[in-house]
C-alpha positions as CSV (number, residue, x, y, z in Angstrom):
1,M,0.0,0.0,0.0
2,G,3.0,2.3,0.4
3,T,4.2,2.2,-3.1
4,E,3.8,4.5,-6.1
5,R,2.7,1.5,-8.1
6,F,-0.1,0.7,-5.7
7,W,-1.4,4.3,-5.6
8,K,-1.2,4.7,-9.4
9,G,-3.2,1.6,-9.7
10,M,-5.8,2.7,-7.1
11,W,-6.3,6.1,-8.9
12,A,-6.5,4.3,-12.3
13,V,-9.3,2.0,-10.8
14,A,-11.0,5.1,-9.5
15,V,-10.9,6.7,-13.0
16,W,-12.4,3.6,-14.6
17,H,-14.9,3.1,-11.9
18,N,-16.3,6.5,-12.6
19,I,-16.1,6.2,-16.4
20,I,-17.9,2.8,-16.3
21,G,-20.4,4.1,-13.8
22,G,-21.1,7.4,-15.6
23,V,-21.4,5.9,-19.0
24,G,-23.3,2.9,-17.6
25,L,-25.9,5.3,-16.1
26,I,-26.2,7.2,-19.4
27,F,-27.0,4.0,-21.4
28,F,-28.4,1.7,-18.8
29,G,-29.7,3.9,-15.9
30,W,-33.3,3.5,-17.2
31,Y,-32.9,-0.3,-16.9
32,L,-31.6,-0.1,-13.3
33,Y,-34.6,2.0,-12.3
34,R,-37.0,-0.2,-14.2
35,M,-35.6,-3.4,-12.5
36,A,-35.9,-1.6,-9.1
37,G,-39.6,-1.1,-9.7
38,Y,-39.5,2.6,-10.8
39,D,-41.4,4.0,-13.8
40,G,-38.5,5.5,-15.7
41,L,-35.8,7.8,-14.5
42,P,-36.0,10.3,-11.7
43,S,-37.9,13.5,-12.3
44,P,-36.8,16.1,-13.1
45,G,-34.5,14.5,-15.6
46,V,-32.0,17.4,-15.5
47,N,-30.9,16.4,-12.0
48,Y,-30.2,12.9,-13.2
49,V,-28.3,14.1,-16.3
50,R,-26.3,16.5,-14.1
51,W,-25.3,13.5,-11.9
52,W,-23.9,11.6,-15.0
53,F,-21.7,14.5,-15.9
54,L,-20.5,15.1,-12.4
55,I,-19.4,11.4,-12.2
56,L,-17.5,11.9,-15.4
57,V,-15.9,15.2,-14.3
58,M,-14.7,13.5,-11.2
59,A,-13.2,10.7,-13.3
60,L,-11.1,13.5,-15.0
61,N,-10.1,14.8,-11.6
62,Y,-9.0,11.3,-10.6
63,Y,-7.0,11.1,-13.8
64,Y,-5.1,14.3,-13.0
65,V,-4.2,12.8,-9.6
66,Y,-3.1,9.6,-11.4
67,R,-0.8,11.6,-13.7
68,D,0.8,13.6,-10.8
69,L,0.7,11.7,-7.5
70,Y,2.8,14.3,-5.8
71,N,1.3,17.8,-6.4
72,T,-2.4,17.3,-6.3
73,R,-3.3,17.5,-2.6
74,P,-6.2,19.9,-3.2
75,M,-7.6,17.6,-5.8
76,V,-7.4,14.6,-3.5
77,I,-9.3,16.6,-0.8
78,V,-12.0,17.4,-3.3
79,S,-12.1,13.8,-4.3
80,I,-12.7,12.7,-0.7
81,L,-15.4,15.3,-0.3
82,A,-17.1,14.3,-3.6
83,K,-17.2,10.7,-2.6
84,V,-18.6,11.4,0.8
85,A,-21.1,13.9,-0.6
86,S,-22.2,11.4,-3.2
87,A,-22.6,8.4,-0.9
88,T,-24.1,10.0,2.2
89,P,-27.5,11.0,0.9
90,D,-28.0,7.5,-0.8
91,F,-26.8,5.9,2.5
92,Y,-29.4,7.9,4.4
93,Y,-32.3,7.2,2.0
94,I,-31.5,3.5,1.5
95,L,-30.6,2.4,5.0
96,I,-32.2,4.9,7.4
97,K,-35.2,6.6,5.8
98,K,-36.8,3.6,4.1
99,F,-39.3,4.2,1.4
100,P,-41.7,1.7,-0.2
101,P,-40.5,0.0,-3.4
102,G,-40.5,2.4,-6.4
103,V,-40.0,5.5,-4.2
104,G,-36.7,7.1,-3.0
105,V,-33.3,5.7,-4.0
106,P,-33.2,2.2,-5.6
107,R,-31.4,-0.3,-3.3
108,I,-29.0,-1.2,-6.2
109,F,-27.2,2.1,-5.4
110,L,-26.1,0.6,-2.1
111,V,-23.3,-0.8,-4.3
112,T,-22.2,2.8,-5.1
113,V,-22.5,3.8,-1.4
114,C,-20.0,1.1,-0.5
115,T,-17.6,1.9,-3.4
116,D,-17.7,5.6,-2.7
117,Y,-17.0,5.2,1.0
118,T,-14.2,2.8,0.2
119,F,-12.6,5.2,-2.3
120,A,-13.0,8.1,0.2
121,I,-11.1,6.0,2.8
122,L,-8.4,5.1,0.3
123,F,-8.1,8.7,-0.9
124,A,-7.7,9.8,2.8
125,L,-5.0,7.1,3.3
126,F,-3.3,8.4,0.2
127,L,-2.8,11.9,1.7
128,P,-0.1,10.9,4.3
129,W,1.8,8.9,1.7
130,Q,1.6,11.9,-0.7
131,A,2.9,14.3,2.0
132,K,5.7,11.9,2.9
133,Q,6.8,11.5,-0.7
134,K,6.7,15.3,-1.2
135,A,8.9,15.8,1.9
136,L,11.3,13.2,0.6
137,R,11.6,14.9,-2.7
138,A,12.1,18.3,-1.1
139,G,14.8,17.0,1.3
């Protein structure tokens, strides 16, 4: 876990996770909602489309960190905040405020809650490694 190779791989996985998730929602989101008992996508649709593009923009952010592991601390902090901000409302509406089937957040998104929190933890664990490497390079 303390190697450049590990962290490069982790950021690459984060990039592809978001690309696959974002593009998957664009083309198959309707199917996920339909399988979860919903009549189509959330309304208003603009909120759902905005979500797709935010996922893809964050993939670009993760790519920039992947390219430069040493000078991207603010981007890593934004990445942590984005993952927590994405997962927390779904966590709340899936596990705490339970809605009847077809209302609220589809339970399938519990998968993204778990992956987002996992990435947030990994991103937070990356920060001390990044600081240590930056100090070693400076010294």
